[in-house]
N, C-alpha and C positions, 0 to 999 in steps of 0.2 A: 888624902883630900878627896872629898867626894865630888864626883862629876855627874853632871846631869845634861840631858839633851834639851837644848833650848826649844828645838822644834817640837820635841815630844811634850816638853812642859807647856809650850804655847798651845800645842794642839790639845793637850789634856785640859788646859785651862779653858780653852774655847769650847771644848766638849762639855766641860762641867757647866759653863755658863748657859749653853743651849739646853742642857738637861735640867739645870737648876733654876737659878734666878732669871728673870726676864732680861732680854738683851737690851742694852742701852742703845741710844741713837748712834749709829755708825755712819759717818758721811760717805763712806765707800759703799754702803749698801744701796742698791738700786731698787726703790720701792715699786717701780713700774715693771720690774722683771717678774713679779709674782703673778700667777695666773688670775685672770679676771673672773668674777662671778658670772654665771650664765644669766643673761638678761631675762627678766620675767616674760618679756614679749616673745622670746624664742619658744615659749611653751605653746604658742599658737601657730608656729610655722607648720607648713605642710609636711607630710611624711616623706615627700620626695626631695626635700632640700638636701638631705644627705642620704643617698640611696645606700642601703646596707649591702655588704658584699654578698650576703646570702639571698638577695632579692632575685626573684624569678625574671625570666625574660619579659613576661607580660607586664610585670610591675615596672621594669626598667623602661619599656616602651611607653607606658602610661606616663611615667615621670618625664620622659623626654618630650612628650607632646603637651603636657599640661603643667610641668614643673616650672621653677623660676627661670630656667634657661629658655623656655618658650614664651616668656612674658607672663606667665600665670603666677604672679606674685601672691603670696598668702595674704589673706584678710586678717589683720591683727585684731579686728574687733569681733571676730567669730569665736564662738565658744570652742574650746579644744575638742577635737574629734567630732565636731558637728559636720553634717553633710553640706556640700556646697549648694547654695540656693540661687536661683535666678531672681531678677527683680520682681517678676510677677509672683513667684512663690513667697518672697518676703512680704509683699503687700497682702497676699492672701492670709499670711500668718499673723500680721500685725494690724491690718485694717479690715474693714468690712466693705466688700465690693458687691454692688447690686448688678447682677447680670440681667439684660433685657430678656424678657420671656419670649420665646419664639412663637410667632403667630401661627395659628392653625392654617393649614394649606387651603381649606375651604374658605376661611375668612379672607385670605389674600385673594383668592380667585373671585369671590363675590364682589369684593371691593374694586378690583381692576375691571370687572365686567360692568359694574355700575358707572365707573368713571368713563369707560369707553362709550357706553350708551348715552350718557349725559353730553359728552363732547360731540358725538355724532348729531344729537338733537340740536345743540347750539349752532353747529355748522349748517344744518338743514334750515333752521329758522332764519339765520343770517342770509343765506343764499336766497331763500324764499322771499325775504323782505326786499331784496335787491333786484332779483331777476325772476321772470316767470315765462313759461312757454305757452304758446297759443297755436291753435290750428285754424287755418284760413278756411272759411266755409262760404261757398258761393264764388261768383265770378266778378264781383263789383270792383276788384282791384287788378284785374287783368289789363295789360300784360305784365305788370310789375310783380304781382303775386298770383300764383295759381291756386285753384281750388284743391284743398287737402294738403297744402304746403304747411310745414311747421316752422315756427320762428320763435326767437327769444326776445322778450321785451325788457328793456332796462327801466326799472321802476324808480331809479334814482336820478334820471335825466333831468326832471323838473322838480327836484327836491327843494323845499323852501325851509328857511329858518328865520324865526322872529328874534331879532337881536335886541329887542326892547329890554330884556332882563339884564343887558350889559350896559345900561345907561349910566350906571354909577361909576363905570370905568372911564378914565380920560381918553379922548380920541376914539372911543368905540361907541357905536350906537348913537344915541342922542337924537339924530335926525330921522331915525327909522319910523315910518308910518305904518308898518306892518311887516308881514313875512317877506323875506327877500330870497330870490333864487340863488342857489349855491353854484350851479353849473351853467345855467342859461334858461331862458324862458321859452315856451313853445313858439316855434317860428314857422313861417310859410315854407311849404315843401316837406315838412316833417310828416312821416307816416306814424300815426298814433293808434293805440288801442284804448277805447273808452267805453264806459257804460252808457248804453243808448238812452238819451233823454226820454224817449217814448216808452222804454221798457228797461229799467235798470238791471233786470235779471239777465239781460243779453249784452254781450260785448261786441262792439263794432270795430272795424279797422278801416280808417279813411285817411286822406291826406289833408293837412291844414292848408286852406287857401287864403283865409282872411283872419287877421288878429284884431284885438280891440282897437277901435278907432278907424278901421279901414272902411272904404266904400267900394263895393264890388258891383260891377256891371257886366252882364252877359249880352253880347251882340247876337240877337236872334238871327240875323242874316247869315253870318259866317261862323257863329259859335265861338267867337273869340272872347276870352275872359280878360277884363281889365280891373286893376286894383289901383285906386286913387288916380285914375286917368291914364295909367300906363298898362299896356297889354302884357300879359304873362307869356313867357316862353315855356311851353309845356310839352317837351318831347316824350314824356312818359305816358300820355293819355292814349286811349283807344276810342275811336268814334268821335262824333261831334257833340259839343257841349250845348245842351238845350236849356231854355229857361224852365223854371219850375212854377211855383206859385207866383213868382215875379221875376223880373230881369234885373232889378236893382235891389241891393241889400246893404243896409247901413248897420255896422257893428258898433254898439255903444262903447264909449271910452271906458278904460279900466277904472274901477272904483266909483263910477257914477251911479246915481240912483236909477237911471235908465237901464244900466247893465243888470242891476238886481231885479228890476221889473221884467226884463226880457228873458233872462235865463236863470235867475236866482243866484247869481254869483257876481263877484267883482270883476271877473274876466270871462268873456264869451268868445268862442272861436267858430268860424265858418269852415266847414269841411265838405269835401266831395270825394267820390271814388274815382279811380283812374279810368274805369270803364264807364264813360259818361252816359252811354245809352242804356246801361243796366246797373244803376246804383241808386239806392235810397239814401239820400243825404240831406244836407241843409237846403238844397234847392226845392226838393219836392215836399218835404215836411215843414219847411219854414222854421225849423228849430235850430238853435245854436248850442254848442257844447260847453257846459260850465267847466271851469278850471278843475273843480273838485271831482268831476267825472273821469278825467284823464288818468288812465292807469300807468301808462309809460310810453316811451318811444321805442320803435322797433330797432333792434340791434343787428341780428344776423338771422339768416335762414339756414336750417341745418338738415331738412328732410323734404324731398319732393318726389312724387310718383313712385313711392315705395322704396326709395334708395337714398343713401346719404348724399347731401348736396350742400356744401358749406359756402355761403356767399354773404356779402354785406347786405343789410336791408336796403330797399330801394328808396332811401331818403333823397330828396332833391333840393338843392339850393336854388331858390328863385331870385336871380339877380335883379331883373327888371323891377320886380315888385318892391325889393328892398330900396332901390333908388327912389321909387315913387313915394314911399313913406316919408323920406327925408324932405 
């Protein structure tokens, strides 16, 4: 009786099936045990994902610094074997970037020089329109100001603004009859610089004694000056005040026709020098100073007798006369 090996037979049959006909479904066969195909995306991985054994030390160090272990994951959208690009390099390859043309050094220098000159000119004009320096000539203002002393005049002290153009705004303008003073009007005791009514090419410096509407009387006996019936306290004068063409002077009211007839302006001012024995002013000439002739109010003195000397200008508040006006 012939014997045969079941194992051999089974093995041989299994071998024949593998070599011959295709294998039928076997529930014991694990399909997940078969090796997976290499993903197509792996073709884009960096060369340092799996460092070869034969790699040199330099290659291994490079992979350690820039490989997956160091956070440098491969770009799967990069073409295989393409060099690694920065964002700027990508934009340069894909887009058109217009780089600003570097200006010529001479062009930059000329432009900066022109800007500096223009700025300096604007500052100079602004300062010149606000302040001006003057030199005292003569002794008519002694002892308050000496001959040859330099001072700065504030040209904005009596600045005016006509708000009539703002009449269309509510609560603004409307009742304005003309220009209004921004900081204050000329007052008694102010030392001012003005164009002389007798010669507009010359500048005089005097003290305001009377304003529009005042009545000035000089006592010939004692040289006392009264405004509207009240004597002035004048500690700043030198010498005795004498009468000029007259001992009584009436200053027209502001805005009156008499004011225009007298000095050609809506406001006329009576002025005298502090050195009453040596001063050509409203007493001797019989003239009044028009508002338009006033250049400004003295601010500070900064030079005297050939050396720096910084002091406030000798403006004086005449209290008694202010009470008299009321």
